gemmi code that builds the backbone of each chain (N, CA, C; Angstrom):
import gemmi

chains = {
    "A": [
        ("ALA", (93.408, 96.269, 73.706), (93.989, 97.135, 74.721), (94.118, 96.369, 76.031)),
        ("GLN", (95.070, 96.829, 76.831), (95.245, 96.188, 78.125), (94.126, 96.595, 79.067)),
        ("LYS", (93.689, 95.642, 79.855), (92.680, 95.949, 80.853), (92.699, 94.889, 81.932)),
        ("VAL", (92.488, 95.319, 83.159), (92.385, 94.385, 84.275), (91.102, 94.684, 85.018)),
        ("THR", (90.268, 93.681, 85.191), (88.982, 93.868, 85.857), (88.922, 93.060, 87.143)),
        ("GLN", (88.681, 93.757, 88.219), (88.407, 93.120, 89.508), (86.969, 93.475, 89.845)),
        ("ALA", (86.071, 92.571, 89.536), (84.643, 92.871, 89.625), (84.170, 93.040, 91.070)),
        ("GLN", (84.852, 92.415, 92.000), (84.457, 92.504, 93.409), (85.084, 93.758, 94.014)),
        ("THR", (84.246, 94.727, 94.323), (84.763, 95.951, 94.914), (85.123, 95.731, 96.381)),
        ("GLU", (84.252, 95.014, 97.064), (84.447, 94.812, 98.491), (83.894, 93.443, 98.884)),
        ("ILE", (84.618, 92.736, 99.733), (84.184, 91.424, 100.213), (84.374, 91.365, 101.716)),
        ("SER", (83.415, 90.783, 102.398), (83.555, 90.548, 103.835), (83.332, 89.068, 104.117)),
        ("VAL", (84.235, 88.483, 104.858), (84.078, 87.089, 105.271), (84.452, 86.995, 106.742)),
        ("VAL", (83.968, 85.927, 107.349), (84.298, 85.690, 108.742), (85.635, 84.942, 108.802)),
        ("GLU", (86.413, 85.263, 109.796), (87.714, 84.632, 109.975), (87.610, 83.111, 109.856)),
        ("LYS", (88.630, 82.534, 109.232), (88.778, 81.098, 108.984), (88.029, 80.631, 107.744)),
        ("GLU", (87.219, 81.473, 107.165), (86.598, 81.099, 105.904), (87.612, 81.252, 104.776)),
        ("ASP", (87.386, 80.520, 103.695), (88.184, 80.695, 102.492), (87.544, 81.796, 101.648)),
        ("VAL", (88.377, 82.514, 100.915), (87.840, 83.583, 100.071), (88.658, 83.648, 98.791)),
        ("THR", (87.971, 83.869, 97.685), (88.627, 83.991, 96.383), (88.387, 85.367, 95.796)),
        ("LEU", (89.465, 85.977, 95.381), (89.400, 87.286, 94.728), (89.585, 87.075, 93.230)),
        ("ASP", (88.659, 87.618, 92.473), (88.671, 87.383, 91.034), (89.468, 88.450, 90.292)),
        ("CYS", (90.108, 88.018, 89.211), (90.835, 88.947, 88.340), (90.713, 88.447, 86.912)),
        ("VAL", (90.203, 89.306, 86.050), (90.095, 88.985, 84.625), (90.870, 90.037, 83.860)),
        ("TYR", (91.642, 89.608, 82.886), (92.492, 90.550, 82.170), (92.249, 90.474, 80.672)),
        ("GLU", (92.646, 91.530, 79.982), (92.582, 91.575, 78.531), (93.931, 92.017, 77.995)),
        ("THR", (94.424, 91.294, 77.008), (95.656, 91.685, 76.345), (95.719, 91.034, 74.984)),
        ("ARG", (96.408, 91.676, 74.071), (96.565, 91.097, 72.740), (97.931, 90.415, 72.609)),
        ("ASP", (98.774, 90.623, 73.602), (100.099, 90.017, 73.560), (100.048, 88.547, 73.957)),
        ("THR", (100.989, 87.809, 73.455), (101.093, 86.410, 73.871), (102.046, 86.267, 75.057)),
        ("THR", (102.888, 87.264, 75.238), (103.814, 87.255, 76.376), (103.454, 88.408, 77.295)),
        ("TYR", (103.101, 88.074, 78.505), (102.704, 89.100, 79.455), (102.923, 88.570, 80.864)),
        ("TYR", (102.773, 89.478, 81.827), (103.021, 89.137, 83.226), (101.835, 89.583, 84.055)),
        ("LEU", (101.478, 88.792, 85.004), (100.383, 89.096, 85.916), (100.917, 89.178, 87.337)),
        ("PHE", (100.333, 90.082, 88.103), (100.807, 90.331, 89.453), (99.620, 90.425, 90.416)),
        ("TRP", (99.911, 90.162, 91.661), (99.002, 90.520, 92.744), (99.812, 91.308, 93.782)),
        ("TYR", (99.184, 92.400, 94.243), (99.756, 93.211, 95.304), (98.741, 93.328, 96.431)),
        ("LYS", (99.258, 93.431, 97.639), (98.418, 93.653, 98.815), (98.694, 95.048, 99.358)),
        ("GLN", (97.638, 95.764, 99.715), (97.795, 97.067, 100.343), (97.094, 97.040, 101.700)),
        ("PRO", (97.835, 96.822, 102.769), (97.222, 96.802, 104.100), (96.801, 98.205, 104.518)),
        ("PRO", (96.108, 98.331, 105.630), (95.640, 99.648, 106.082), (96.757, 100.674, 106.235)),
        ("SER", (97.977, 100.235, 106.461), (99.114, 101.163, 106.587), (99.466, 101.826, 105.259)),
        ("GLY", (98.973, 101.297, 104.146), (99.083, 101.997, 102.865), (100.154, 101.541, 101.898)),
        ("GLU", (101.147, 100.811, 102.363), (102.203, 100.426, 101.420), (101.725, 99.314, 100.485)),
        ("LEU", (102.406, 99.140, 99.395), (102.064, 98.080, 98.438), (103.025, 96.918, 98.643)),
        ("VAL", (102.460, 95.764, 98.867), (103.264, 94.577, 99.120), (103.122, 93.621, 97.952)),
        ("PHE", (104.239, 93.303, 97.316), (104.233, 92.377, 96.192), (103.931, 90.967, 96.698)),
        ("LEU", (103.015, 90.276, 96.024), (102.654, 88.918, 96.418), (103.157, 87.882, 95.423)),
        ("ILE", (102.901, 88.128, 94.137), (103.264, 87.120, 93.153), (103.375, 87.736, 91.769)),
        ("ARG", (104.218, 87.162, 90.942), (104.294, 87.466, 89.522), (104.207, 86.145, 88.764)),
        ("ARG", (103.449, 86.157, 87.691), (103.286, 84.959, 86.871), (103.441, 85.356, 85.422)),
        ("ASN", (104.249, 84.615, 84.637), (104.316, 84.933, 83.226), (103.319, 84.084, 82.448)),
        ("SER", (103.018, 84.534, 81.257), (101.928, 83.943, 80.476), (102.204, 82.525, 80.004)),
        ("PHE", (103.448, 82.090, 80.094), (103.766, 80.737, 79.639), (103.749, 79.715, 80.773)),
        ("ASP", (103.472, 80.181, 81.945), (103.496, 79.298, 83.104), (102.102, 79.247, 83.718)),
        ("GLU", (101.344, 78.231, 83.349), (99.975, 78.142, 83.840), (99.846, 77.282, 85.083)),
        ("GLN", (100.950, 76.883, 85.644), (100.868, 76.105, 86.876), (100.307, 76.952, 87.992)),
        ("ASN", (99.440, 76.355, 88.758), (98.934, 77.057, 89.926), (100.031, 77.165, 90.983)),
        ("GLU", (99.938, 78.200, 91.763), (100.972, 78.471, 92.769), (100.339, 78.473, 94.145)),
        ("ILE", (101.047, 77.886, 95.085), (100.584, 77.905, 96.477), (101.716, 78.419, 97.347)),
        ("SER", (101.363, 79.348, 98.221), (102.338, 79.861, 99.178), (101.643, 79.974, 100.527)),
        ("GLY", (101.814, 78.983, 101.333), (101.149, 78.969, 102.638), (99.647, 78.934, 102.479)),
        ("ARG", (98.968, 79.943, 102.998), (97.506, 79.985, 102.887), (97.041, 80.629, 101.586)),
        ("TYR", (97.978, 81.136, 100.798), (97.650, 81.824, 99.557), (97.816, 80.864, 98.377)),
        ("SER", (96.921, 80.968, 97.435), (97.072, 80.201, 96.191), (96.525, 81.025, 95.035)),
        ("TRP", (97.080, 80.753, 93.864), (96.695, 81.491, 92.671), (96.360, 80.517, 91.574)),
        ("ASN", (95.272, 80.799, 90.874), (94.784, 79.945, 89.789), (94.820, 80.750, 88.495)),
        ("PHE", (95.747, 80.403, 87.618), (95.925, 81.117, 86.354), (95.315, 80.274, 85.247)),
        ("GLN", (94.342, 80.814, 84.542), (93.704, 80.098, 83.447), (93.670, 80.994, 82.217)),
        ("LYS", (94.528, 80.685, 81.254), (94.576, 81.485, 80.031), (93.290, 81.356, 79.235)),
        ("SER", (92.648, 80.218, 79.305), (91.434, 79.997, 78.507), (90.331, 80.980, 78.883)),
        ("THR", (90.325, 81.406, 80.127), (89.304, 82.362, 80.583), (89.919, 83.712, 80.933)),
        ("SER", (91.216, 83.880, 80.641), (91.923, 85.132, 80.948), (91.709, 85.543, 82.402)),
        ("SER", (91.920, 84.597, 83.279), (91.708, 84.890, 84.695), (92.930, 84.501, 85.516)),
        ("PHE", (93.099, 85.229, 86.595), (94.214, 84.978, 87.506), (93.686, 85.215, 88.914)),
        ("ASN", (92.965, 84.246, 89.433), (92.269, 84.399, 90.701), (93.144, 84.053, 91.890)),
        ("PHE", (92.842, 84.679, 92.998), (93.650, 84.579, 94.211), (92.768, 84.066, 95.344)),
        ("THR", (93.193, 82.995, 95.975), (92.417, 82.408, 97.069), (93.208, 82.441, 98.364)),
        ("ILE", (92.534, 82.895, 99.400), (93.111, 82.837, 100.748), (92.353, 81.756, 101.511)),
        ("THR", (93.075, 80.795, 102.003), (92.485, 79.693, 102.751), (92.580, 80.001, 104.247)),
        ("ALA", (91.530, 79.671, 104.967), (91.518, 79.897, 106.417), (91.921, 81.333, 106.731)),
        ("SER", (91.132, 82.263, 106.246), (91.481, 83.683, 106.339), (91.695, 84.129, 107.787)),
        ("GLN", (92.531, 85.165, 107.911), (92.822, 85.737, 109.220), (92.579, 87.234, 109.159)),
        ("VAL", (92.382, 87.824, 110.318), (92.110, 89.267, 110.369), (93.233, 90.055, 109.699)),
        ("VAL", (94.458, 89.573, 109.805), (95.597, 90.280, 109.202), (95.556, 90.285, 107.673)),
        ("ASP", (94.682, 89.468, 107.111), (94.527, 89.466, 105.656), (93.669, 90.630, 105.172)),
        ("SER", (93.057, 91.342, 106.086), (92.228, 92.491, 105.702), (93.097, 93.536, 105.014)),
        ("ALA", (92.723, 93.869, 103.791), (93.542, 94.774, 102.982), (92.815, 95.022, 101.672)),
        ("VAL", (93.392, 95.889, 100.850), (92.962, 96.018, 99.468), (93.943, 95.219, 98.620)),
        ("TYR", (93.417, 94.416, 97.725), (94.257, 93.578, 96.878), (94.111, 94.028, 95.427)),
        ("PHE", (95.264, 94.209, 94.785), (95.281, 94.646, 93.392), (95.848, 93.549, 92.502)),
        ("CYS", (95.186, 93.338, 91.408), (95.690, 92.497, 90.340), (96.256, 93.434, 89.269)),
        ("ALA", (97.317, 93.021, 88.597), (97.946, 93.910, 87.617), (98.515, 93.110, 86.453)),
        ("LEU", (98.727, 93.800, 85.354), (99.167, 93.175, 84.104), (100.243, 94.034, 83.452)),
        ("SER", (101.281, 93.403, 82.926), (102.213, 94.120, 82.061), (102.491, 93.251, 80.846)),
        ("GLU", (102.750, 93.920, 79.738), (102.974, 93.209, 78.489), (104.449, 93.253, 78.124)),
        ("ALA", (105.010, 92.143, 77.749), (106.416, 92.089, 77.332), (106.618, 93.007, 76.139)),
        ("GLY", (107.681, 93.761, 76.177), (107.954, 94.663, 75.070), (107.328, 96.023, 75.265)),
        ("ARG", (106.390, 96.120, 76.157), (105.854, 97.443, 76.495), (106.688, 97.965, 77.640)),
        ("ASP", (107.442, 98.978, 77.324), (108.427, 99.415, 78.314), (107.879, 100.466, 79.257)),
        ("ASP", (106.588, 100.617, 79.287), (106.110, 101.756, 80.040), (105.458, 101.436, 81.374)),
        ("LYS", (104.546, 100.505, 81.462), (103.824, 100.480, 82.711), (103.197, 99.134, 83.026)),
        ("ILE", (102.743, 99.086, 84.277), (101.892, 98.003, 84.729), (100.474, 98.567, 84.814)),
        ("ILE", (99.510, 97.830, 84.314), (98.105, 98.242, 84.410), (97.500, 97.563, 85.628)),
        ("PHE", (96.952, 98.366, 86.519), (96.342, 97.830, 87.732), (94.833, 97.744, 87.602)),
        ("GLY", (94.260, 96.736, 88.229), (92.825, 96.729, 88.434), (92.459, 97.737, 89.509)),
        ("LYS", (91.158, 97.903, 89.742), (90.713, 98.916, 90.698), (90.788, 98.433, 92.138)),
        ("GLY", (91.089, 97.176, 92.304), (91.296, 96.662, 93.648), (90.040, 96.064, 94.255)),
        ("THR", (90.254, 95.121, 95.153), (89.169, 94.528, 95.946), (89.508, 94.733, 97.410)),
        ("ARG", (88.588, 95.371, 98.128), (88.802, 95.578, 99.558), (88.258, 94.370, 100.302)),
        ("LEU", (89.120, 93.714, 101.031), (88.753, 92.498, 101.757), (88.694, 92.771, 103.247)),
        ("HIS", (87.541, 92.468, 103.839), (87.372, 92.602, 105.284), (87.277, 91.202, 105.875)),
        ("ILE", (88.143, 90.902, 106.815), (88.056, 89.625, 107.525), (87.511, 89.938, 108.916)),
        ("LEU", (86.340, 89.437, 109.194), (85.653, 89.751, 110.453), (86.005, 88.725, 111.519)),
        ("PRO", (86.331, 89.191, 112.695), (86.722, 88.253, 113.775), (85.534, 87.443, 114.292)),
    ],
    "B": [
        ("GLU", (119.762, 98.010, 103.160), (118.463, 97.449, 102.790), (117.989, 98.098, 101.493)),
        ("ALA", (117.574, 97.240, 100.540), (117.065, 97.733, 99.276), (115.723, 98.421, 99.499)),
        ("GLN", (115.614, 99.640, 99.039), (114.338, 100.324, 99.259), (114.149, 101.523, 98.336)),
        ("VAL", (112.892, 101.913, 98.257), (112.491, 103.141, 97.585), (111.935, 104.063, 98.669)),
        ("THR", (112.471, 105.256, 98.738), (112.010, 106.204, 99.758), (111.324, 107.382, 99.091)),
        ("GLN", (110.322, 107.890, 99.773), (109.583, 109.045, 99.299), (109.492, 110.055, 100.431)),
        ("ASN", (109.566, 111.312, 100.061), (109.373, 112.376, 101.045), (108.678, 113.568, 100.408)),
        ("PRO", (107.742, 114.184, 101.139), (107.277, 113.773, 102.458), (106.307, 112.607, 102.363)),
        ("ARG", (105.960, 112.024, 103.477), (104.952, 110.973, 103.502), (103.544, 111.560, 103.524)),
        ("TYR", (103.412, 112.701, 104.124), (102.119, 113.379, 104.191), (102.346, 114.867, 103.914)),
        ("LEU", (101.434, 115.430, 103.140), (101.555, 116.859, 102.830), (100.187, 117.450, 102.607)),
        ("ILE", (99.938, 118.554, 103.297), (98.738, 119.341, 103.061), (99.198, 120.691, 102.551)),
        ("THR", (98.664, 121.106, 101.420), (99.093, 122.361, 100.818), (97.886, 123.095, 100.254)),
        ("VAL", (98.144, 124.274, 99.718), (97.058, 125.078, 99.159), (97.192, 125.154, 97.649)),
        ("THR", (96.098, 125.428, 97.017), (96.068, 125.537, 95.565), (97.096, 126.543, 95.069)),
        ("GLY", (97.854, 126.095, 94.058), (98.792, 127.001, 93.414), (100.185, 127.064, 93.992)),
        ("LYS", (100.409, 126.467, 95.128), (101.731, 126.535, 95.749), (102.592, 125.356, 95.294)),
        ("LYS", (103.616, 125.666, 94.523), (104.467, 124.635, 93.928), (105.033, 123.689, 94.979)),
        ("LEU", (105.058, 122.422, 94.649), (105.618, 121.450, 95.568), (106.354, 120.345, 94.808)),
        ("THR", (107.260, 119.699, 95.511), (108.024, 118.586, 94.954), (107.963, 117.406, 95.915)),
        ("VAL", (107.668, 116.250, 95.377), (107.732, 115.008, 96.140), (108.969, 114.257, 95.660)),
        ("THR", (109.860, 113.964, 96.571), (111.089, 113.293, 96.168), (110.933, 111.785, 96.202)),
        ("CYS", (111.698, 111.138, 95.349), (111.737, 109.675, 95.302), (113.188, 109.273, 95.074)),
        ("SER", (113.649, 108.345, 95.863), (115.025, 107.884, 95.734), (115.091, 106.384, 95.928)),
        ("GLN", (115.913, 105.716, 95.104), (116.098, 104.268, 95.255), (117.582, 103.947, 95.342)),
        ("ASN", (117.894, 102.921, 96.119), (119.297, 102.568, 96.347), (119.679, 101.245, 95.698)),
        ("MET", (118.961, 100.863, 94.651), (119.170, 99.564, 94.024), (119.797, 99.687, 92.632)),
        ("ASN", (120.193, 100.889, 92.254), (120.788, 101.121, 90.931), (119.825, 100.741, 89.795)),
        ("HIS", (118.534, 100.918, 90.060), (117.531, 100.582, 89.051), (117.493, 101.630, 87.952)),
        ("GLU", (117.275, 101.158, 86.724), (117.177, 102.091, 85.603), (115.766, 102.649, 85.447)),
        ("TYR", (114.800, 101.819, 85.746), (113.412, 102.185, 85.469), (112.743, 102.724, 86.724)),
        ("MET", (112.119, 103.902, 86.605), (111.364, 104.462, 87.717), (110.058, 105.038, 87.199)),
        ("SER", (109.056, 105.079, 88.047), (107.783, 105.631, 87.622), (107.019, 106.194, 88.812)),
        ("TRP", (106.020, 107.002, 88.493), (105.119, 107.562, 89.479), (103.699, 107.134, 89.167)),
        ("TYR", (102.966, 106.772, 90.223), (101.563, 106.422, 90.124), (100.773, 107.268, 91.108)),
        ("ARG", (99.504, 107.465, 90.786), (98.594, 107.999, 91.774), (97.477, 107.007, 92.008)),
        ("GLN", (97.033, 106.939, 93.245), (95.970, 106.012, 93.614), (94.781, 106.803, 94.131)),
        ("ASP", (93.633, 106.582, 93.509), (92.402, 107.245, 93.911), (91.320, 106.204, 94.160)),
        ("PRO", (90.440, 106.465, 95.115), (89.398, 105.477, 95.451), (88.601, 105.058, 94.226)),
        ("GLY", (88.465, 103.759, 94.054), (87.669, 103.236, 92.951), (88.360, 103.255, 91.601)),
        ("LEU", (89.580, 103.799, 91.557), (90.286, 103.898, 90.265), (91.564, 103.082, 90.236)),
        ("GLY", (91.982, 102.531, 91.347), (93.232, 101.783, 91.369), (94.424, 102.707, 91.211)),
        ("LEU", (95.510, 102.175, 90.712), (96.717, 102.969, 90.475), (96.821, 103.316, 89.012)),
        ("ARG", (97.134, 104.579, 88.750), (97.315, 105.031, 87.375), (98.684, 105.685, 87.244)),
        ("GLN", (99.351, 105.383, 86.150), (100.708, 105.881, 85.978), (100.703, 107.342, 85.527)),
        ("ILE", (101.581, 108.128, 86.140), (101.679, 109.552, 85.807), (102.811, 109.779, 84.802)),
        ("TYR", (104.015, 109.392, 85.183), (105.199, 109.504, 84.343), (106.094, 108.313, 84.615)),
        ("TYR", (106.972, 108.026, 83.659), (107.959, 107.009, 83.889), (109.294, 107.445, 83.269)),
        ("SER", (110.345, 106.756, 83.685), (111.670, 107.067, 83.182), (112.444, 105.774, 82.987)),
        ("MET", (113.042, 105.627, 81.823), (113.784, 104.407, 81.541), (115.270, 104.549, 81.824)),
        ("ASN", (115.697, 105.786, 82.044), (117.096, 106.003, 82.409), (117.298, 107.488, 82.644)),
        ("VAL", (118.493, 107.869, 82.987), (118.809, 109.278, 83.225), (118.479, 110.088, 81.975)),
        ("GLU", (117.784, 111.190, 82.201), (117.395, 112.119, 81.139), (116.378, 111.540, 80.156)),
        ("VAL", (115.809, 110.395, 80.457), (114.788, 109.792, 79.585), (113.500, 109.642, 80.373)),
        ("THR", (112.509, 110.485, 80.035), (111.230, 110.408, 80.732), (110.108, 110.433, 79.700)),
        ("ASP", (108.953, 109.893, 80.095), (107.817, 109.909, 79.177), (106.516, 109.891, 79.970)),
        ("LYS", (105.447, 110.318, 79.302), (104.150, 110.437, 79.958), (103.492, 109.083, 80.144)),
        ("GLY", (102.789, 108.971, 81.242), (101.955, 107.815, 81.486), (100.519, 108.127, 81.095)),
        ("ASP", (99.586, 107.602, 81.874), (98.166, 107.787, 81.545), (97.596, 109.128, 81.988)),
        ("VAL", (98.120, 109.676, 83.078), (97.542, 110.895, 83.648), (98.624, 111.928, 83.947)),
        ("PRO", (99.328, 112.444, 82.936), (100.465, 113.338, 83.193), (100.100, 114.806, 83.429)),
        ("GLU", (98.850, 115.190, 83.138), (98.496, 116.607, 83.180), (98.667, 117.166, 84.590)),
        ("GLY", (99.363, 118.283, 84.661), (99.562, 118.968, 85.934), (100.809, 118.521, 86.688)),
        ("TYR", (101.565, 117.625, 86.096), (102.772, 117.100, 86.749), (103.993, 117.279, 85.854)),
        ("LYS", (105.131, 117.368, 86.486), (106.415, 117.341, 85.794), (107.328, 116.396, 86.546)),
        ("VAL", (108.306, 115.864, 85.825), (109.308, 115.019, 86.467), (110.671, 115.370, 85.890)),
        ("SER", (111.703, 114.903, 86.565), (113.053, 115.019, 86.024), (113.864, 113.809, 86.472)),
        ("ARG", (114.871, 113.456, 85.692), (115.720, 112.326, 86.058), (117.163, 112.725, 85.732)),
        ("LYS", (117.728, 113.498, 86.634), (119.094, 113.962, 86.438), (120.114, 112.972, 86.989)),
        ("GLU", (119.681, 112.179, 87.939), (120.545, 111.134, 88.498), (119.759, 109.838, 88.471)),
        ("LYS", (120.478, 108.750, 88.421), (119.812, 107.459, 88.324), (118.952, 107.174, 89.546)),
        ("ARG", (119.381, 107.563, 90.707), (118.697, 107.175, 91.934), (117.475, 108.035, 92.253)),
        ("ASN", (117.364, 109.226, 91.675), (116.302, 110.149, 92.066), (115.318, 110.434, 90.937)),
        ("PHE", (114.062, 110.544, 91.306), (113.018, 110.795, 90.305), (111.931, 111.641, 90.963)),
        ("PRO", (112.166, 112.934, 91.118), (111.191, 113.792, 91.798), (109.957, 114.066, 90.950)),
        ("LEU", (108.840, 114.208, 91.642), (107.557, 114.571, 91.020), (107.248, 116.010, 91.406)),
        ("ILE", (107.007, 116.839, 90.405), (106.821, 118.269, 90.634), (105.399, 118.667, 90.255)),
        ("LEU", (104.743, 119.354, 91.170), (103.429, 119.940, 90.896), (103.630, 121.445, 90.886)),
        ("GLU", (103.644, 122.037, 89.702), (103.951, 123.456, 89.566), (102.840, 124.325, 90.181)),
        ("SER", (101.603, 123.927, 89.964), (100.473, 124.689, 90.492), (99.389, 123.696, 90.920)),
        ("PRO", (99.556, 123.113, 92.096), (98.637, 122.054, 92.528), (97.189, 122.523, 92.581)),
        ("SER", (96.288, 121.594, 92.273), (94.862, 121.878, 92.360), (94.208, 120.772, 93.195)),
        ("PRO", (93.011, 121.038, 93.718), (92.355, 120.043, 94.578), (92.184, 118.676, 93.924)),
        ("ASN", (92.052, 118.619, 92.603), (91.881, 117.305, 91.957), (93.184, 116.495, 91.925)),
        ("GLN", (94.244, 117.057, 92.453), (95.489, 116.320, 92.585), (95.661, 115.761, 93.999)),
        ("THR", (94.647, 115.950, 94.803), (94.632, 115.285, 96.108), (94.575, 113.782, 95.862)),
        ("SER", (95.549, 113.064, 96.387), (95.660, 111.639, 96.059), (96.772, 111.006, 96.887)),
        ("LEU", (96.891, 109.697, 96.737), (98.006, 108.947, 97.312), (98.971, 108.633, 96.170)),
        ("TYR", (100.214, 109.037, 96.326), (101.194, 108.902, 95.256), (102.240, 107.850, 95.610)),
        ("PHE", (102.547, 107.024, 94.615), (103.573, 105.995, 94.783), (104.647, 106.150, 93.730)),
        ("CYS", (105.877, 106.050, 94.191), (107.017, 105.952, 93.298), (107.414, 104.485, 93.226)),
        ("ALA", (107.903, 104.050, 92.076), (108.316, 102.662, 91.917), (109.595, 102.607, 91.099)),
        ("SER", (110.370, 101.564, 91.324), (111.575, 101.364, 90.518), (111.753, 99.890, 90.231)),
        ("SER", (112.454, 99.600, 89.143), (112.781, 98.211, 88.827), (114.063, 98.180, 88.010)),
        ("LEU", (114.660, 97.018, 87.996), (115.934, 96.841, 87.295), (115.756, 96.973, 85.791)),
        ("GLY", (114.600, 96.540, 85.311), (114.354, 96.597, 83.889), (112.960, 97.090, 83.587)),
        ("LEU", (112.550, 96.813, 82.405), (111.278, 97.325, 81.913), (110.107, 96.751, 82.683)),
        ("ALA", (109.004, 97.503, 82.689), (107.797, 97.033, 83.371), (107.309, 95.734, 82.760)),
        ("GLY", (107.371, 95.645, 81.439), (106.922, 94.429, 80.767), (108.021, 93.417, 80.680)),
        ("SER", (108.488, 92.970, 81.796), (109.629, 92.057, 81.819), (109.563, 91.240, 83.095)),
        ("ILE", (110.597, 90.491, 83.322), (110.603, 89.617, 84.493), (110.903, 90.374, 85.766)),
        ("TYR", (111.266, 91.635, 85.640), (111.747, 92.356, 86.815), (110.608, 92.891, 87.659)),
        ("GLU", (110.734, 92.684, 88.946), (109.725, 93.145, 89.892), (109.847, 94.650, 90.093)),
        ("GLN", (108.709, 95.307, 90.244), (108.707, 96.716, 90.604), (108.664, 96.848, 92.117)),
        ("TYR", (109.527, 97.692, 92.625), (109.568, 97.990, 94.052), (108.876, 99.335, 94.265)),
        ("PHE", (107.940, 99.343, 95.198), (107.180, 100.557, 95.447), (107.670, 101.255, 96.711)),
        ("GLY", (107.622, 102.575, 96.666), (107.872, 103.358, 97.858), (106.688, 103.284, 98.801)),
        ("PRO", (106.792, 103.906, 99.981), (105.745, 103.803, 101.002), (104.525, 104.653, 100.719)),
        ("GLY", (104.594, 105.525, 99.731), (103.454, 106.367, 99.400), (103.541, 107.750, 100.023)),
        ("THR", (102.984, 108.732, 99.327), (102.874, 110.115, 99.828), (101.422, 110.525, 99.706)),
        ("ARG", (100.835, 110.841, 100.846), (99.430, 111.273, 100.827), (99.402, 112.795, 100.731)),
        ("LEU", (98.888, 113.282, 99.617), (98.853, 114.719, 99.335), (97.424, 115.225, 99.384)),
        ("THR", (97.224, 116.298, 100.103), (95.939, 116.987, 100.138), (96.144, 118.418, 99.675)),
        ("VAL", (95.368, 118.810, 98.669), (95.436, 120.183, 98.157), (94.108, 120.869, 98.472)),
        ("THR", (94.165, 121.941, 99.243), (92.918, 122.616, 99.655), (92.683, 123.898, 98.846)),
    ],
}
model = gemmi.Model(1)
for chain_id, residues in chains.items():
    chain = gemmi.Chain(chain_id)
    for i, (resn, *xyz) in enumerate(residues, 1):
        res = gemmi.Residue()
        res.name, res.seqid = resn, gemmi.SeqId(i, " ")
        for name, pos in zip(("N", "CA", "C"), xyz):
            atom = gemmi.Atom()
            atom.name, atom.element = name, gemmi.Element(name[0])
            atom.pos, atom.b_iso = gemmi.Position(*pos), 0.0
            res.add_atom(atom)
        chain.add_residue(res)
    model.add_chain(chain)
structure = gemmi.Structure()
structure.add_model(model)
structure.setup_entities()
């Protein structure tokens, strides 16, 4: 069955520290997609990244980077030199190719960046 | 501007009083869905639609109805709201299936309180 686990419910770090948000997923499909979304205090969902299961290259976008490891079924998200504006709830999500119904979300990690 | 709109953004109502939350997208997307977000539970899918007149249940459909008479609109109907339906609701749309390369676009959310 599909499942996404974000074991860290809440994290607090001081500004400029690096922080990694963990995401572990379960799926029986060989073709699937992984996502990260950001939900700032204003409440909207902001798409950050999509990765398909055949592309294990790590991705870097500015201060954000993602580490996809199929061997451990993980898709971790690292923020380098964190800023107060990074404070938000972050969701990891999974969808399976051929499943036409939904994206499965993790329960989210609330990140506090302290000034 | 490509977007998903929801109305109202905030609603406080009483138990049993029928209400409708509208969702509209201007991207000619075929796929639309509704999610609810509750603390500690992440986002859970309520209903989805793959095209006009085609709808199906998600994980938590009880107490909700939907309709898809036009491609752009996907209203969520609560015939007899109850306090356990107090939640943050998101509408989403995408060009294709959830389990595909297509990104889901989320609306801004509707915060519903049922007293």
